[in-house]
MDAnalysis code that builds the backbone (N, CA, C; Angstrom):
import MDAnalysis as mda
import numpy as np

u = mda.Universe.empty(330, n_residues=110, atom_resindex=np.repeat(np.arange(110), 3), trajectory=True)
u.add_TopologyAttr("name", ["N", "CA", "C"] * 110)
u.add_TopologyAttr("resid", np.arange(1, 111))
u.add_TopologyAttr("resname", ["UNK", "UNK", "UNK", "UNK", "UNK", "UNK", "UNK", "UNK", "UNK", "UNK", "UNK", "UNK", "UNK", "UNK", "UNK", "UNK", "UNK", "UNK", "UNK", "UNK", "UNK", "UNK", "UNK", "UNK", "UNK", "UNK", "UNK", "UNK", "UNK", "UNK", "UNK", "UNK", "UNK", "UNK", "UNK", "UNK", "UNK", "UNK", "UNK", "UNK", "UNK", "UNK", "UNK", "UNK", "UNK", "UNK", "UNK", "UNK", "UNK", "UNK", "UNK", "UNK", "UNK", "UNK", "UNK", "UNK", "UNK", "UNK", "UNK", "UNK", "UNK", "UNK", "UNK", "UNK", "UNK", "UNK", "UNK", "UNK", "UNK", "UNK", "UNK", "UNK", "UNK", "UNK", "UNK", "UNK", "UNK", "UNK", "UNK", "UNK", "UNK", "UNK", "UNK", "UNK", "UNK", "UNK", "UNK", "UNK", "UNK", "UNK", "UNK", "UNK", "UNK", "UNK", "UNK", "UNK", "UNK", "UNK", "UNK", "UNK", "UNK", "UNK", "UNK", "UNK", "UNK", "UNK", "UNK", "UNK", "UNK", "UNK"])
u.atoms.positions = np.array([
    [-1.852, 58.690, 156.017],
    [-0.889, 58.842, 156.925],
    [-0.899, 57.249, 158.262],
    [0.310, 57.145, 158.281],
    [0.399, 55.486, 158.974],
    [0.045, 56.049, 160.403],
    [-0.793, 54.613, 160.790],
    [-1.035, 55.115, 162.191],
    [-0.204, 54.191, 162.810],
    [0.762, 54.665, 164.028],
    [1.564, 54.210, 165.158],
    [0.540, 53.087, 166.532],
    [1.539, 52.322, 166.823],
    [1.423, 52.040, 168.222],
    [1.178, 52.763, 169.333],
    [0.399, 53.052, 170.158],
    [0.532, 54.235, 171.316],
    [1.974, 53.525, 172.092],
    [2.591, 54.670, 172.516],
    [3.554, 53.815, 173.525],
    [3.307, 53.303, 174.561],
    [3.780, 52.783, 175.147],
    [3.121, 51.554, 176.753],
    [2.485, 51.810, 176.805],
    [1.566, 50.994, 175.671],
    [0.317, 50.600, 175.986],
    [0.486, 49.187, 176.086],
    [1.329, 48.447, 175.604],
    [1.700, 47.010, 175.798],
    [2.193, 47.369, 177.869],
    [3.213, 47.959, 177.741],
    [3.424, 48.306, 179.409],
    [2.543, 48.152, 179.809],
    [1.587, 49.735, 180.440],
    [0.899, 49.275, 181.273],
    [-0.674, 48.012, 180.640],
    [-0.485, 47.282, 179.832],
    [-1.479, 46.149, 180.215],
    [-0.336, 45.075, 180.661],
    [0.756, 44.888, 181.001],
    [1.573, 44.125, 181.452],
    [0.927, 44.202, 182.841],
    [1.575, 45.475, 183.245],
    [1.961, 45.962, 184.706],
    [0.315, 46.254, 185.439],
    [-0.963, 46.120, 184.389],
    [-2.106, 46.059, 184.918],
    [-2.179, 44.612, 185.461],
    [-1.568, 43.735, 184.647],
    [-1.734, 42.295, 184.974],
    [-0.613, 41.775, 186.120],
    [0.391, 42.339, 186.357],
    [1.195, 42.344, 186.908],
    [1.115, 42.729, 188.759],
    [0.048, 43.866, 188.686],
    [-0.285, 44.101, 190.268],
    [-1.871, 43.657, 190.774],
    [-2.449, 43.162, 189.521],
    [-2.820, 41.508, 189.955],
    [-2.616, 40.550, 189.909],
    [-1.465, 40.321, 189.758],
    [-1.098, 38.823, 190.276],
    [-0.422, 39.536, 191.769],
    [0.366, 40.450, 191.772],
    [1.784, 40.968, 192.786],
    [0.377, 40.986, 194.226],
    [-0.478, 40.903, 194.461],
    [-1.473, 41.827, 194.996],
    [-1.425, 40.670, 196.123],
    [-1.056, 39.149, 195.404],
    [-0.859, 37.762, 196.512],
    [0.347, 37.907, 196.901],
    [0.972, 38.776, 196.852],
    [2.441, 38.733, 197.506],
    [2.808, 40.135, 198.852],
    [1.803, 39.606, 199.649],
    [1.423, 40.729, 200.787],
    [0.918, 42.064, 199.984],
    [0.318, 42.087, 198.870],
    [0.071, 43.441, 198.491],
    [0.610, 44.854, 198.242],
    [2.123, 44.463, 198.764],
    [3.262, 45.985, 198.201],
    [3.473, 46.011, 196.806],
    [4.084, 44.437, 196.072],
    [3.731, 43.859, 195.060],
    [2.923, 45.323, 194.113],
    [1.850, 44.876, 194.238],
    [0.775, 45.388, 193.305],
    [0.620, 46.414, 193.429],
    [0.291, 47.005, 194.845],
    [0.611, 48.316, 194.594],
    [1.727, 49.052, 193.792],
    [3.442, 48.765, 194.037],
    [3.955, 49.076, 193.373],
    [3.534, 49.951, 191.357],
    [3.287, 47.960, 190.997],
    [3.141, 48.068, 189.680],
    [1.609, 49.100, 189.242],
    [0.713, 49.059, 190.154],
    [-0.321, 49.462, 189.841],
    [-0.305, 51.285, 189.516],
    [0.786, 51.338, 190.282],
    [0.805, 53.275, 190.601],
    [1.890, 52.938, 189.094],
    [2.771, 52.945, 189.078],
    [3.840, 53.054, 187.860],
    [2.655, 52.750, 186.767],
    [1.905, 51.927, 186.651],
    [1.035, 51.072, 185.366],
    [0.550, 52.808, 185.352],
    [-0.341, 52.907, 186.364],
    [-1.386, 54.376, 186.077],
    [-0.425, 55.971, 185.807],
    [0.686, 56.022, 186.313],
    [1.369, 57.024, 186.085],
    [1.755, 56.757, 184.226],
    [1.762, 56.016, 183.881],
    [2.473, 55.306, 182.405],
    [1.088, 55.819, 181.931],
    [-0.062, 55.694, 181.922],
    [-1.228, 55.496, 181.379],
    [-1.590, 56.495, 181.444],
    [-1.380, 57.423, 182.180],
    [-2.085, 59.128, 181.924],
    [-1.044, 59.481, 181.382],
    [0.183, 59.397, 180.883],
    [1.103, 59.951, 180.103],
    [0.298, 59.776, 178.388],
    [0.423, 59.020, 178.727],
    [-0.131, 57.667, 177.439],
    [-1.576, 58.493, 176.854],
    [-2.281, 58.225, 177.524],
    [-3.431, 58.523, 177.498],
    [-4.103, 60.363, 176.732],
    [-3.146, 61.059, 177.637],
    [-2.683, 62.189, 177.250],
    [-2.063, 62.576, 175.992],
    [-1.164, 62.260, 175.509],
    [-0.313, 61.855, 173.606],
    [-1.829, 61.480, 172.945],
    [-2.506, 60.138, 173.416],
    [-3.039, 59.915, 172.890],
    [-4.696, 60.819, 172.324],
    [-5.046, 61.707, 173.376],
    [-5.984, 62.899, 173.375],
    [-6.044, 64.072, 172.838],
    [-3.992, 64.213, 172.618],
    [-3.718, 65.193, 170.860],
    [-4.164, 64.759, 169.894],
    [-4.016, 63.664, 169.466],
    [-4.336, 63.521, 168.810],
    [-4.179, 61.885, 168.366],
    [-5.767, 61.612, 168.445],
    [-5.917, 60.155, 168.656],
    [-6.247, 59.252, 167.250],
    [-6.727, 60.286, 165.731],
    [-6.373, 59.946, 164.706],
    [-4.957, 58.917, 164.498],
    [-3.844, 59.112, 164.875],
    [-2.880, 59.090, 164.777],
    [-2.394, 57.115, 165.904],
    [-2.942, 57.210, 166.407],
    [-2.246, 56.024, 167.388],
    [-3.581, 54.920, 167.213],
    [-2.983, 53.585, 167.158],
    [-3.818, 52.029, 168.089],
    [-2.975, 51.751, 168.754],
    [-4.319, 51.266, 169.759],
    [-3.824, 50.527, 170.671],
    [-4.435, 51.139, 172.327],
    [-4.760, 51.932, 171.823],
    [-5.525, 52.538, 173.068],
    [-6.735, 51.615, 174.440],
    [-7.232, 51.100, 173.301],
    [-7.567, 49.606, 174.185],
    [-7.051, 49.188, 175.129],
    [-5.604, 48.558, 174.722],
    [-4.986, 47.924, 175.493],
    [-4.939, 49.417, 177.030],
    [-4.247, 50.660, 176.595],
    [-4.457, 51.054, 177.820],
    [-5.208, 51.265, 178.463],
    [-6.580, 51.526, 178.069],
    [-7.329, 51.368, 178.972],
    [-7.708, 50.146, 179.790],
    [-7.783, 48.936, 179.294],
    [-7.731, 47.976, 179.493],
    [-6.245, 47.331, 180.819],
    [-5.563, 47.945, 180.386],
    [-4.506, 48.273, 181.627],
    [-4.636, 49.094, 182.728],
    [-4.922, 50.632, 182.827],
    [-5.137, 51.112, 184.185],
    [-6.284, 50.490, 184.544],
    [-7.788, 49.971, 183.808],
    [-8.918, 49.108, 184.847],
    [-7.916, 48.071, 185.518],
    [-6.685, 47.328, 184.823],
    [-6.420, 45.867, 185.734],
    [-5.923, 46.471, 186.793],
    [-4.869, 48.016, 187.011],
    [-4.035, 48.247, 187.609],
    [-4.834, 49.196, 188.749],
    [-6.090, 49.473, 188.610],
    [-7.548, 49.963, 189.927],
    [-7.919, 48.746, 190.334],
    [-8.346, 47.557, 189.591],
    [-8.163, 46.610, 190.562],
    [-7.295, 45.993, 191.349],
    [-5.952, 46.013, 190.850],
    [-4.720, 45.808, 191.910],
    [-4.657, 46.117, 192.873],
    [-4.913, 47.623, 192.776],
    [-4.214, 48.895, 193.871],
    [-5.635, 47.827, 194.740],
    [-6.878, 48.003, 194.736],
    [-8.355, 47.798, 195.553],
    [-7.968, 46.355, 195.899],
    [-7.533, 45.596, 195.503],
    [-7.496, 44.143, 196.093],
    [-5.706, 43.646, 196.128],
    [-5.011, 44.865, 196.299],
    [-3.802, 44.885, 197.112],
    [-4.163, 45.482, 198.644],
    [-4.866, 46.822, 198.146],
    [-5.753, 46.991, 199.992],
    [-6.482, 46.042, 200.732],
    [-6.894, 45.705, 200.423],
    [-8.060, 44.676, 200.554],
    [-6.850, 43.551, 201.796],
    [-6.185, 43.433, 201.156],
    [-5.361, 41.913, 201.249],
    [-4.291, 42.698, 202.213],
    [-3.718, 43.612, 202.421],
    [-2.946, 44.379, 203.391],
    [-3.838, 44.962, 204.535],
    [-4.935, 44.613, 204.083],
    [-6.070, 45.058, 205.219],
    [-6.540, 43.586, 206.412],
    [-6.245, 42.575, 204.998],
    [-6.662, 40.887, 205.682],
    [-5.480, 40.661, 206.623],
    [-4.101, 41.001, 206.075],
    [-3.110, 40.846, 206.947],
    [-3.313, 41.497, 207.916],
    [-3.267, 42.611, 208.339],
    [-3.424, 43.296, 209.964],
    [-4.236, 43.612, 210.632],
    [-5.573, 43.000, 210.240],
    [-7.027, 42.261, 211.330],
    [-6.146, 40.538, 211.268],
    [-5.306, 40.018, 210.459],
    [-4.804, 38.746, 211.303],
    [-3.706, 38.456, 212.012],
    [-2.997, 39.661, 211.559],
    [-2.293, 39.702, 212.558],
    [-2.409, 40.276, 214.525],
    [-3.317, 41.037, 214.116],
    [-4.610, 41.730, 215.411],
    [-5.002, 41.253, 216.244],
    [-5.491, 39.880, 215.575],
    [-6.686, 38.676, 215.877],
    [-6.115, 38.006, 216.311],
    [-4.641, 37.351, 215.881],
    [-4.549, 36.525, 216.420],
    [-3.135, 36.600, 217.200],
    [-2.645, 37.742, 216.815],
    [-1.471, 37.921, 217.234],
    [0.045, 37.419, 216.804],
    [1.030, 38.554, 217.258],
    [2.370, 37.420, 216.605],
    [3.120, 37.173, 216.884],
    [3.507, 36.858, 218.082],
    [3.915, 35.031, 218.771],
    [3.116, 34.228, 218.150],
    [1.786, 34.325, 218.489],
    [1.041, 33.157, 218.020],
    [1.544, 32.790, 216.170],
    [1.755, 33.625, 215.588],
    [1.848, 33.686, 213.717],
    [3.578, 33.614, 214.631],
    [4.016, 33.229, 215.055],
    [5.452, 33.517, 214.745],
    [6.462, 31.621, 215.392],
    [5.473, 31.289, 216.230],
    [5.054, 30.149, 216.339],
    [4.107, 28.962, 215.996],
    [4.568, 28.243, 215.124],
    [3.904, 26.909, 214.730],
    [2.674, 26.777, 215.780],
    [3.401, 25.320, 216.679],
    [2.764, 25.090, 217.689],
    [1.598, 25.701, 218.295],
    [1.560, 27.061, 218.513],
    [0.715, 28.154, 218.961],
    [-0.313, 27.856, 218.208],
    [0.234, 28.533, 216.336],
    [-0.669, 28.767, 215.561],
    [-1.602, 27.776, 215.171],
    [-1.329, 26.402, 215.643],
    [-2.130, 24.895, 215.602],
    [-3.235, 25.041, 216.757],
    [-2.475, 25.093, 217.867],
    [-3.438, 25.205, 218.689],
    [-4.807, 25.968, 218.985],
    [-4.015, 27.323, 218.674],
    [-5.317, 28.450, 217.683],
    [-6.215, 27.740, 216.996],
    [-6.015, 27.756, 215.417],
    [-6.896, 27.652, 214.522],
    [-7.457, 26.074, 214.790],
    [-6.950, 24.972, 215.540],
    [-7.459, 23.854, 216.152],
    [-8.917, 24.718, 217.469],
    [-8.748, 25.569, 217.755],
    [-9.527, 25.612, 219.290],
    [-11.106, 26.632, 217.944],
    [-10.567, 27.744, 216.971],
    [-11.005, 28.376, 216.058],
    [-11.635, 27.495, 215.028],
    [-12.052, 26.524, 215.077],
    [-12.400, 25.163, 214.689],
    [-13.630, 24.490, 215.208],
    [-13.112, 23.955, 216.753],
    [-14.151, 23.587, 217.523],
    [-15.274, 24.590, 217.771],
    [-15.095, 25.798, 217.921],
    [-16.318, 26.512, 218.366],
    [-17.143, 26.724, 217.576],
])
């Protein structure tokens, strides 16, 4: 019997990579890509576990799943960092470039 490529294994890998890249865009795209990757990976993993001798590409699935988990962690950390910056500096300072420059100069001189 000829082995088939595991459905969506490449998709999970690509979404895992995009979740790591998306964490730099304020975290939200990274979380979205990672959640989709994990859902698709779980479906494909169930299919593989039913008949492992019929499919190849499980390594891509595992790698994509690991990258999706890393993407979720990085995205959550980035979102926490954004909230910390907003709470530390204040929303008004972040909206005014001159006040932001003054605050940054104060922090550098301390």
